[in-house]
VOFI-252303 format. One line per 5 residues: their letters; for each residue x, y, z of N, C-alpha, C. Coordinates in steps of 0.1 Angstrom, whole numbers, plus 5000, padded with zeros to 4 digits. Example, Ala and Ser with C-alpha at 12.3 -4.5 7.8 and 13.67 -1.06 7.14 Angstrom:
as = 5132/4943/5078/5123/4955/5078/5132/4967/5078 ~ 5128/4978/5071/5137/4989/5071/5129/5000/5079
This chain:
msiip = 4750/4150/6119/4760/4159/6118/4769/4160/6133 ~ 4782/4159/6133/4789/4157/6144/4797/4168/6145 ~ 4800/4172/6160/4808/4184/6162/4820/4177/6171 ~ 4833/4183/6165/4845/4180/6173/4848/4191/6184 ~ 4846/4186/6196/4849/4196/6208/4862/4200/6209
ddagl = 4865/4213/6215/4880/4218/6215/4884/4211/6228 ~ 4898/4213/6229/4905/4207/6243/4897/4210/6254 ~ 4894/4223/6256/4889/4229/6269/4875/4222/6273 ~ 4867/4221/6260/4853/4216/6262/4853/4200/6266 ~ 4864/4193/6260/4867/4180/6262/4870/4176/6275
rdave = 4881/4184/6279/4887/4182/6294/4875/4185/6303 ~ 4867/4194/6302/4857/4196/6311/4846/4184/6312 ~ 4844/4177/6301/4836/4166/6301/4843/4154/6306 ~ 4856/4153/6303/4862/4141/6311/4866/4143/6327 ~ 4866/4156/6330/4866/4159/6346/4853/4155/6351
aclas = 4841/4159/6345/4828/4156/6349/4826/4142/6352 ~ 4831/4134/6342/4829/4118/6341/4837/4114/6354 ~ 4848/4118/6355/4856/4114/6365/4852/4115/6379 ~ 4847/4128/6380/4840/4131/6393/4829/4123/6398 ~ 4821/4117/6387/4810/4110/6391/4814/4094/6392
rpele = 4823/4092/6384/4826/4079/6383/4843/4075/6382 ~ 4850/4077/6392/4864/4077/6394/4870/4065/6388 ~ 4861/4054/6391/4867/4039/6387/4870/4038/6372 ~ 4866/4048/6365/4869/4047/6351/4881/4053/6346 ~ 4889/4058/6355/4901/4065/6352/4910/4057/6344
adtgk = 4910/4043/6347/4919/4036/6337/4914/4028/6326 ~ 4902/4034/6323/4894/4028/6310/4889/4040/6302 ~ 4899/4045/6295/4893/4056/6286/4883/4053/6275 ~ 4883/4041/6272/4871/4039/6263/4856/4040/6268 ~ 4856/4035/6283/4844/4038/6289/4841/4053/6291
iasni = 4852/4061/6294/4850/4073/6296/4845/4080/6282 ~ 4852/4076/6271/4847/4083/6259/4834/4079/6255 ~ 4828/4065/6258/4814/4062/6258/4804/4072/6264 ~ 4809/4073/6279/4801/4081/6288/4798/4095/6282 ~ 4810/4102/6277/4809/4115/6271/4800/4115/6258
kdnhp = 4799/4104/6250/4790/4103/6240/4776/4103/6242 ~ 4774/4096/6254/4762/4094/6258/4755/4109/6264 ~ 4765/4117/6269/4759/4130/6275/4759/4141/6263 ~ 4769/4138/6253/4771/4148/6241/4769/4139/6229 ~ 4755/4137/6225/4754/4129/6214/4758/4134/6199
iwkvd = 4760/4147/6198/4764/4152/6185/4778/4153/6187 ~ 4786/4150/6196/4800/4151/6197/4808/4140/6190 ~ 4819/4143/6184/4826/4132/6180/4839/4130/6189 ~ 4838/4120/6195/4848/4118/6208/4859/4107/6203 ~ 4870/4113/6205/4883/4103/6199/4889/4098/6212
svrvk = 4889/4086/6215/4893/4078/6228/4910/4084/6228 ~ 4916/4083/6218/4931/4088/6220/4932/4101/6226 ~ 4923/4112/6222/4922/4124/6230/4919/4124/6242 ~ 4910/4114/6247/4905/4112/6259/4915/4107/6268 ~ 4924/4098/6262/4935/4093/6270/4945/4102/6273
kivei = 4947/4111/6264/4958/4122/6267/4955/4131/6278 ~ 4941/4135/6277/4937/4144/6286/4936/4138/6300 ~ 4933/4124/6302/4932/4117/6315/4947/4117/6321 ~ 4958/4115/6312/4971/4115/6315/4975/4129/6321 ~ 4970/4139/6315/4973/4151/6319/4968/4155/6333
ivser = 4954/4151/6335/4948/4154/6347/4954/4144/6359 ~ 4958/4134/6356/4965/4125/6366/4979/4131/6370 ~ 4987/4135/6360/4999/4140/6362/4999/4153/6370 ~ 4988/4162/6368/4986/4172/6377/4982/4171/6390 ~ 4976/4159/6392/4971/4156/6405/4981/4151/6415
vppiv = 4991/4143/6411/5002/4137/6416/5011/4144/6420 ~ 5015/4146/6433/5026/4157/6437/5039/4153/6430 ~ 5048/4164/6427/5059/4162/6421/5069/4155/6429 ~ 5076/4144/6423/5083/4134/6432/5096/4141/6437 ~ 5099/4142/6449/5111/4149/6454/5122/4139/6456
kpekl = 5134/4144/6451/5145/4135/6451/5153/4137/6465 ~ 5153/4130/6474/5158/4132/6487/5174/4134/6486 ~ 5179/4143/6495/5193/4143/6495/5201/4131/6498 ~ 5193/4123/6509/5199/4111/6514/5188/4101/6513 ~ 5193/4088/6507/5184/4078/6506/5179/4073/6521
fefdf = 5166/4067/6520/5160/4061/6533/5168/4048/6536 ~ 5170/4047/6547/5176/4034/6552/5167/4025/6559 ~ 5162/4014/6555/5153/4004/6560/5159/3994/6568 ~ 5155/3994/6580/5161/3987/6590/5152/3976/6593 ~ 5156/3962/6587/5150/3950/6587/5149/3944/6601
kkaqp = 5161/3947/6608/5160/3940/6622/5149/3947/6630 ~ 5147/3961/6630/5137/3967/6638/5125/3969/6632 ~ 5122/3966/6619/5109/3968/6614/5099/3958/6621 ~ 5086/3964/6623/5075/3957/6630/5063/3959/6620 ~ 5055/3949/6620/5041/3950/6611/5031/3961/6616
asier = 5025/3966/6607/5016/3976/6610/5001/3969/6606 ~ 4992/3973/6612/4977/3969/6608/4974/3973/6593 ~ 4968/3964/6586/4963/3967/6574/4947/3968/6572 ~ 4940/3968/6584/4926/3968/6585/4921/3981/6577 ~ 4910/3979/6571/4903/3988/6561/4899/4000/6570
gkydw = 4901/4011/6566/4897/4024/6575/4907/4028/6585 ~ 4918/4020/6586/4927/4023/6598/4935/4037/6595 ~ 4937/4040/6583/4945/4052/6581/4938/4062/6573 ~ 4941/4075/6574/4936/4085/6565/4949/4088/6555 ~ 4951/4084/6545/4961/4083/6536/4964/4098/6532
hkqei = 4956/4107/6534/4958/4123/6530/4967/4128/6542 ~ 4964/4122/6555/4971/4128/6566/4983/4121/6571 ~ 4984/4105/6569/4994/4097/6573/5006/4101/6567 ~ 5017/4104/6577/5029/4106/6572/5038/4094/6569 ~ 5047/4092/6559/5054/4082/6556/5069/4084/6558
egihh = 5075/4074/6564/5089/4076/6567/5098/4074/6555 ~ 5094/4062/6548/5102/4058/6537/5097/4045/6530 ~ 5104/4042/6519/5098/4032/6510/5110/4023/6506 ~ 5111/4010/6507/5120/4001/6503/5114/3992/6491 ~ 5120/3992/6480/5113/3983/6470/5122/3969/6470
aqggl = 5116/3959/6470/5120/3946/6470/5116/3941/6457 ~ 5127/3940/6449/5127/3936/6434/5120/3923/6434 ~ 5111/3922/6421/5103/3908/6419/5112/3901/6409 ~ 5107/3890/6405/5112/3881/6394/5108/3886/6383 ~ 5111/3878/6371/5108/3881/6357/5091/3884/6357
gstgv = 5088/3896/6352/5074/3900/6349/5067/3905/6362 ~ 5075/3906/6374/5069/3911/6385/5074/3924/6388 ~ 5065/3932/6397/5070/3946/6399/5076/3944/6413 ~ 5075/3933/6419/5081/3930/6432/5070/3937/6444 ~ 5076/3942/6454/5067/3946/6466/5074/3959/6472
flvkl = 5066/3966/6477/5071/3979/6484/5068/3979/6497 ~ 5078/3980/6504/5077/3981/6519/5077/3995/6526 ~ 5066/3997/6530/5062/4013/6534/5062/4015/6551 ~ 5074/4022/6554/5072/4025/6570/5065/4036/6573 ~ 5054/4036/6579/5045/4044/6583/5048/4051/6598
knhgv = 5048/4066/6597/5052/4072/6610/5042/4069/6620 ~ 5048/4064/6631/5041/4062/6644/5033/4049/6643 ~ 5036/4041/6633/5030/4027/6631/5043/4019/6627 ~ 5038/4009/6620/5049/3999/6615/5051/3998/6602 ~ 5054/3987/6594/5052/3985/6582/5041/3980/6573
vvlkq = 5039/3983/6564/5028/3975/6555/5035/3973/6540 ~ 5030/3965/6533/5034/3960/6520/5025/3963/6510 ~ 5030/3970/6499/5022/3973/6489/5026/3965/6477 ~ 5015/3959/6470/5019/3950/6457/5011/3951/6447 ~ 5015/3950/6435/5006/3951/6423/4995/3941/6424
kvpdv = 4982/3947/6419/4973/3937/6420/4974/3929/6407 ~ 4970/3916/6408/4974/3905/6398/4957/3903/6392 ~ 4956/3899/6380/4942/3895/6377/4934/3884/6386 ~ 4945/3875/6391/4938/3863/6397/4941/3868/6414 ~ 4940/3880/6417/4941/3883/6430/4932/3876/6441
areif = 4920/3871/6435/4910/3865/6444/4916/3851/6449 ~ 4926/3844/6439/4932/3834/6444/4941/3835/6456 ~ 4948/3846/6453/4958/3849/6467/4949/3851/6479 ~ 4938/3858/6479/4932/3859/6490/4926/3846/6497 ~ 4922/3839/6486/4914/3825/6489/4926/3818/6495
aqcll = 4939/3817/6491/4950/3809/6495/4953/3814/6511 ~ 4951/3827/6512/4957/3831/6526/4947/3829/6535 ~ 4933/3829/6531/4923/3825/6541/4923/3809/6543 ~ 4928/3801/6534/4929/3787/6536/4940/3783/6546 ~ 4951/3790/6543/4963/3788/6551/4961/3792/6567
qslgi = 4953/3803/6568/4949/3806/6583/4939/3796/6589 ~ 4930/3791/6579/4921/3782/6586/4928/3769/6590 ~ 4939/3766/6583/4947/3753/6585/4957/3757/6598 ~ 4958/3768/6602/4967/3772/6613/4982/3776/6609 ~ 4984/3779/6596/4995/3780/6590/4998/3796/6588
napai = 5008/3801/6595/5011/3815/6593/5013/3821/6580 ~ 5005/3830/6575/5005/3835/6563/5001/3851/6566 ~ 5008/3860/6558/5007/3874/6559/4990/3877/6555 ~ 4984/3886/6563/4972/3889/6557/4973/3898/6545 ~ 4962/3898/6536/4963/3907/6525/4947/3910/6522
rslpf = 4946/3923/6515/4932/3928/6511/4935/3936/6500 ~ 4925/3936/6491/4925/3944/6478/4922/3958/6483 ~ 4930/3967/6475/4926/3983/6479/4916/3988/6468 ~ 4906/3993/6474/4895/3998/6466/4903/4011/6458 ~ 4895/4013/6447/4904/4022/6438/4907/4035/6444
refka = 4898/4043/6451/4900/4055/6458/4911/4054/6469 ~ 4911/4045/6477/4921/4041/6485/4936/4040/6480 ~ 4936/4032/6469/4948/4030/6464/4953/4043/6456 ~ 4945/4052/6450/4948/4063/6445/4954/4073/6456 ~ 4947/4074/6466/4950/4084/6479/4965/4079/6484
ftekl = 4967/4067/6486/4979/4060/6492/4991/4062/6481 ~ 4989/4060/6469/5000/4061/6460/5005/4075/6458 ~ 4994/4084/6457/4997/4099/6457/5003/4104/6470 ~ 5000/4098/6480/5009/4101/6493/5023/4097/6492 ~ 5027/4085/6486/5037/4081/6485/5050/4088/6477
apspv = 5041/4096/6467/5051/4103/6455/5062/4110/6463 ~ 5062/4118/6473/5072/4126/6477/5081/4119/6486 ~ 5077/4107/6493/5085/4099/6502/5098/4095/6500 ~ 5108/4094/6511/5122/4092/6509/5122/4075/6504 ~ 5131/4072/6496/5133/4058/6492/5146/4053/6494
tvkgt = 5147/4038/6495/5161/4033/6495/5166/4032/6482 ~ 5159/4031/6471/5166/4029/6458/5159/4040/6449 ~ 5167/4047/6441/5161/4058/6433/5152/4053/6423 ~ 5143/4059/6419/5132/4055/6410/5122/4047/6415 ~ 5120/4044/6428/5111/4035/6434/5097/4042/6431
cleih = 5094/4055/6434/5082/4063/6432/5078/4062/6419 ~ 5087/4063/6409/5085/4061/6393/5078/4048/6391 ~ 5082/4039/6397/5078/4025/6395/5063/4025/6400 ~ 5062/4029/6412/5046/4030/6420/5036/4038/6409 ~ 5042/4049/6403/5033/4057/6396/5033/4055/6381
gsrmq = 5041/4043/6376/5040/4040/6363/5026/4034/6357 ~ 5026/4035/6345/5010/4029/6340/5008/4016/6343 ~ 5019/4008/6342/5016/3993/6346/5008/3992/6362 ~ 5014/3997/6369/5008/3995/6384/4996/4003/6386 ~ 4995/4016/6381/4982/4025/6383/4971/4018/6375
etggv = 4974/4011/6364/4961/4006/6357/4956/3994/6363 ~ 4965/3987/6370/4959/3974/6376/4955/3975/6394 ~ 4960/3985/6398/4957/3989/6413/4966/3980/6422 ~ 4963/3980/6433/4972/3974/6442/4965/3964/6454 ~ 4972/3956/6463/4967/3951/6473/4977/3954/6484
lmefv = 4972/3955/6497/4980/3958/6508/4982/3945/6517 ~ 4994/3942/6520/4997/3929/6527/5004/3931/6540 ~ 5001/3923/6550/5009/3925/6563/5023/3921/6561 ~ 5032/3931/6567/5045/3927/6567/5049/3917/6579 ~ 5057/3906/6576/5060/3896/6585/5075/3895/6584
pglel = 5081/3898/6598/5095/3896/6599/5100/3883/6598 ~ 5112/3882/6594/5118/3868/6592/5131/3868/6584 ~ 5137/3856/6584/5149/3853/6577/5148/3843/6568 ~ 5153/3844/6555/5154/3832/6546/5160/3819/6552 ~ 5154/3808/6547/5161/3796/6554/5175/3793/6553
gspll = 5180/3799/6541/5194/3797/6537/5202/3810/6541 ~ 5197/3819/6552/5203/3829/6555/5216/3826/6565 ~ 5228/3832/6562/5240/3828/6572/5236/3834/6586 ~ 5226/3842/6586/5222/3848/6600/5212/3841/6609 ~ 5207/3829/6602/5199/3821/6608/5206/3810/6617
rlsqn = 5204/3810/6629/5209/3800/6639/5199/3793/6647 ~ 5199/3780/6645/5187/3772/6652/5193/3761/6661 ~ 5188/3759/6671/5190/3747/6679/5184/3736/6673 ~ 5187/3725/6678/5182/3712/6673/5167/3710/6673 ~ 5160/3715/6686/5147/3713/6687/5139/3724/6676
efrkv = 5147/3737/6676/5141/3747/6666/5142/3743/6653 ~ 5152/3735/6648/5154/3730/6637/5141/3719/6635 ~ 5140/3711/6643/5129/3701/6641/5115/3708/6639 ~ 5113/3719/6644/5102/3726/6644/5100/3732/6629 ~ 5111/3736/6624/5110/3742/6613/5109/3733/6602
lfevg = 5116/3720/6602/5111/3711/6594/5098/3707/6594 ~ 5092/3706/6605/5078/3702/6605/5069/3714/6598 ~ 5072/3726/6598/5065/3738/6593/5067/3735/6579 ~ 5080/3732/6573/5082/3731/6560/5075/3722/6554 ~ 5072/3710/6561/5065/3699/6557/5049/3703/6556
rmvav = 5046/3711/6564/5032/3716/6563/5029/3724/6551 ~ 5041/3733/6547/5040/3743/6537/5039/3734/6524 ~ 5048/3724/6523/5048/3716/6510/5034/3709/6507 ~ 5028/3705/6519/5016/3698/6516/5005/3708/6512 ~ 5005/3721/6516/4996/3732/6513/4999/3734/6497
dvlln = 5011/3735/6494/5015/3737/6480/5009/3728/6471 ~ 5010/3714/6475/5005/3704/6467/4992/3706/6466 ~ 4982/3710/6476/4970/3711/6476/4966/3722/6467 ~ 4974/3733/6468/4971/3746/6458/4977/3746/6445 ~ 4983/3735/6442/4993/3734/6428/5001/3745/6428
nadrt = 5008/3749/6439/5019/3760/6436/5032/3752/6435 ~ 5037/3756/6425/5049/3748/6420/5061/3758/6422 ~ 5061/3770/6424/5072/3779/6423/5081/3781/6435 ~ 5077/3773/6446/5085/3776/6458/5094/3764/6461 ~ 5089/3752/6459/5096/3739/6462/5096/3730/6448
pflrr = 5105/3719/6449/5106/3711/6435/5098/3699/6438 ~ 5087/3697/6447/5081/3686/6448/5069/3682/6439 ~ 5064/3693/6431/5053/3691/6421/5060/3688/6408 ~ 5069/3694/6405/5075/3695/6391/5089/3695/6393 ~ 5097/3693/6382/5111/3692/6383/5116/3705/6382
gdgnp = 5129/3707/6389/5134/3720/6391/5139/3722/6404 ~ 5145/3734/6407/5151/3737/6420/5142/3745/6429 ~ 5129/3748/6424/5121/3757/6432/5127/3768/6435 ~ 5123/3778/6443/5127/3791/6447/5128/3792/6463 ~ 5140/3788/6467/5144/3788/6483/5142/3802/6488
slnf = 5142/3814/6480/5141/3826/6486/5129/3829/6492 ~ 5118/3822/6487/5103/3822/6491/5101/3815/6507 ~ 5111/3807/6511/5109/3801/6524/5116/3808/6535 ~ 5107/3813/6544/5113/3821/6555/5109/3813/6567
């Protein structure tokens, strides 16, 4: 014989499960299984569990404040901040503002976050093959090629960080809605080092002859690494196409 729990009882069970295993928040199927293990006679519907989880999450995240004036991100003065683990207490760290750099097709882009009394860190959606990105970054550093540091955010740190971002000023309306959307919240995120620079095709870039030679040398090293890693989306050397010159800084 099975018993269908009322909403209050099921919510208590969901909250108890999340309190002991917060990493299950994005997996309602496992939450339902956990509740069934603790309440063998209950008939637990994963659809009901998902709705309750969504309610709990919406109550936890502070309401998004629409600032009267949009935040202005100064790229010329922006400096990188450390992304070292344990460096910040996200519950206390103040946020000056966020700039959303839009991505290409299928990408959420990156979020440049200006920390008060620090510099800028970069938040990016975690992809399934994030280990490859971290490996590539380690390889580039070992070869002496400048590449932004990157680390995967643990579940609790990602939640604390993104909840802190909710009321922050933004350069584009809807930025915080993108961060708190189901797509990014389900996958998690990575924190990357902010590296100031200009695109090679930027009209603001002015180089002397010696500087130009140095840039060509660095581009050659970058192409060699792209061939080694089979990275074909930046330059047209591996496959036919124009590449993506906006990725060259």
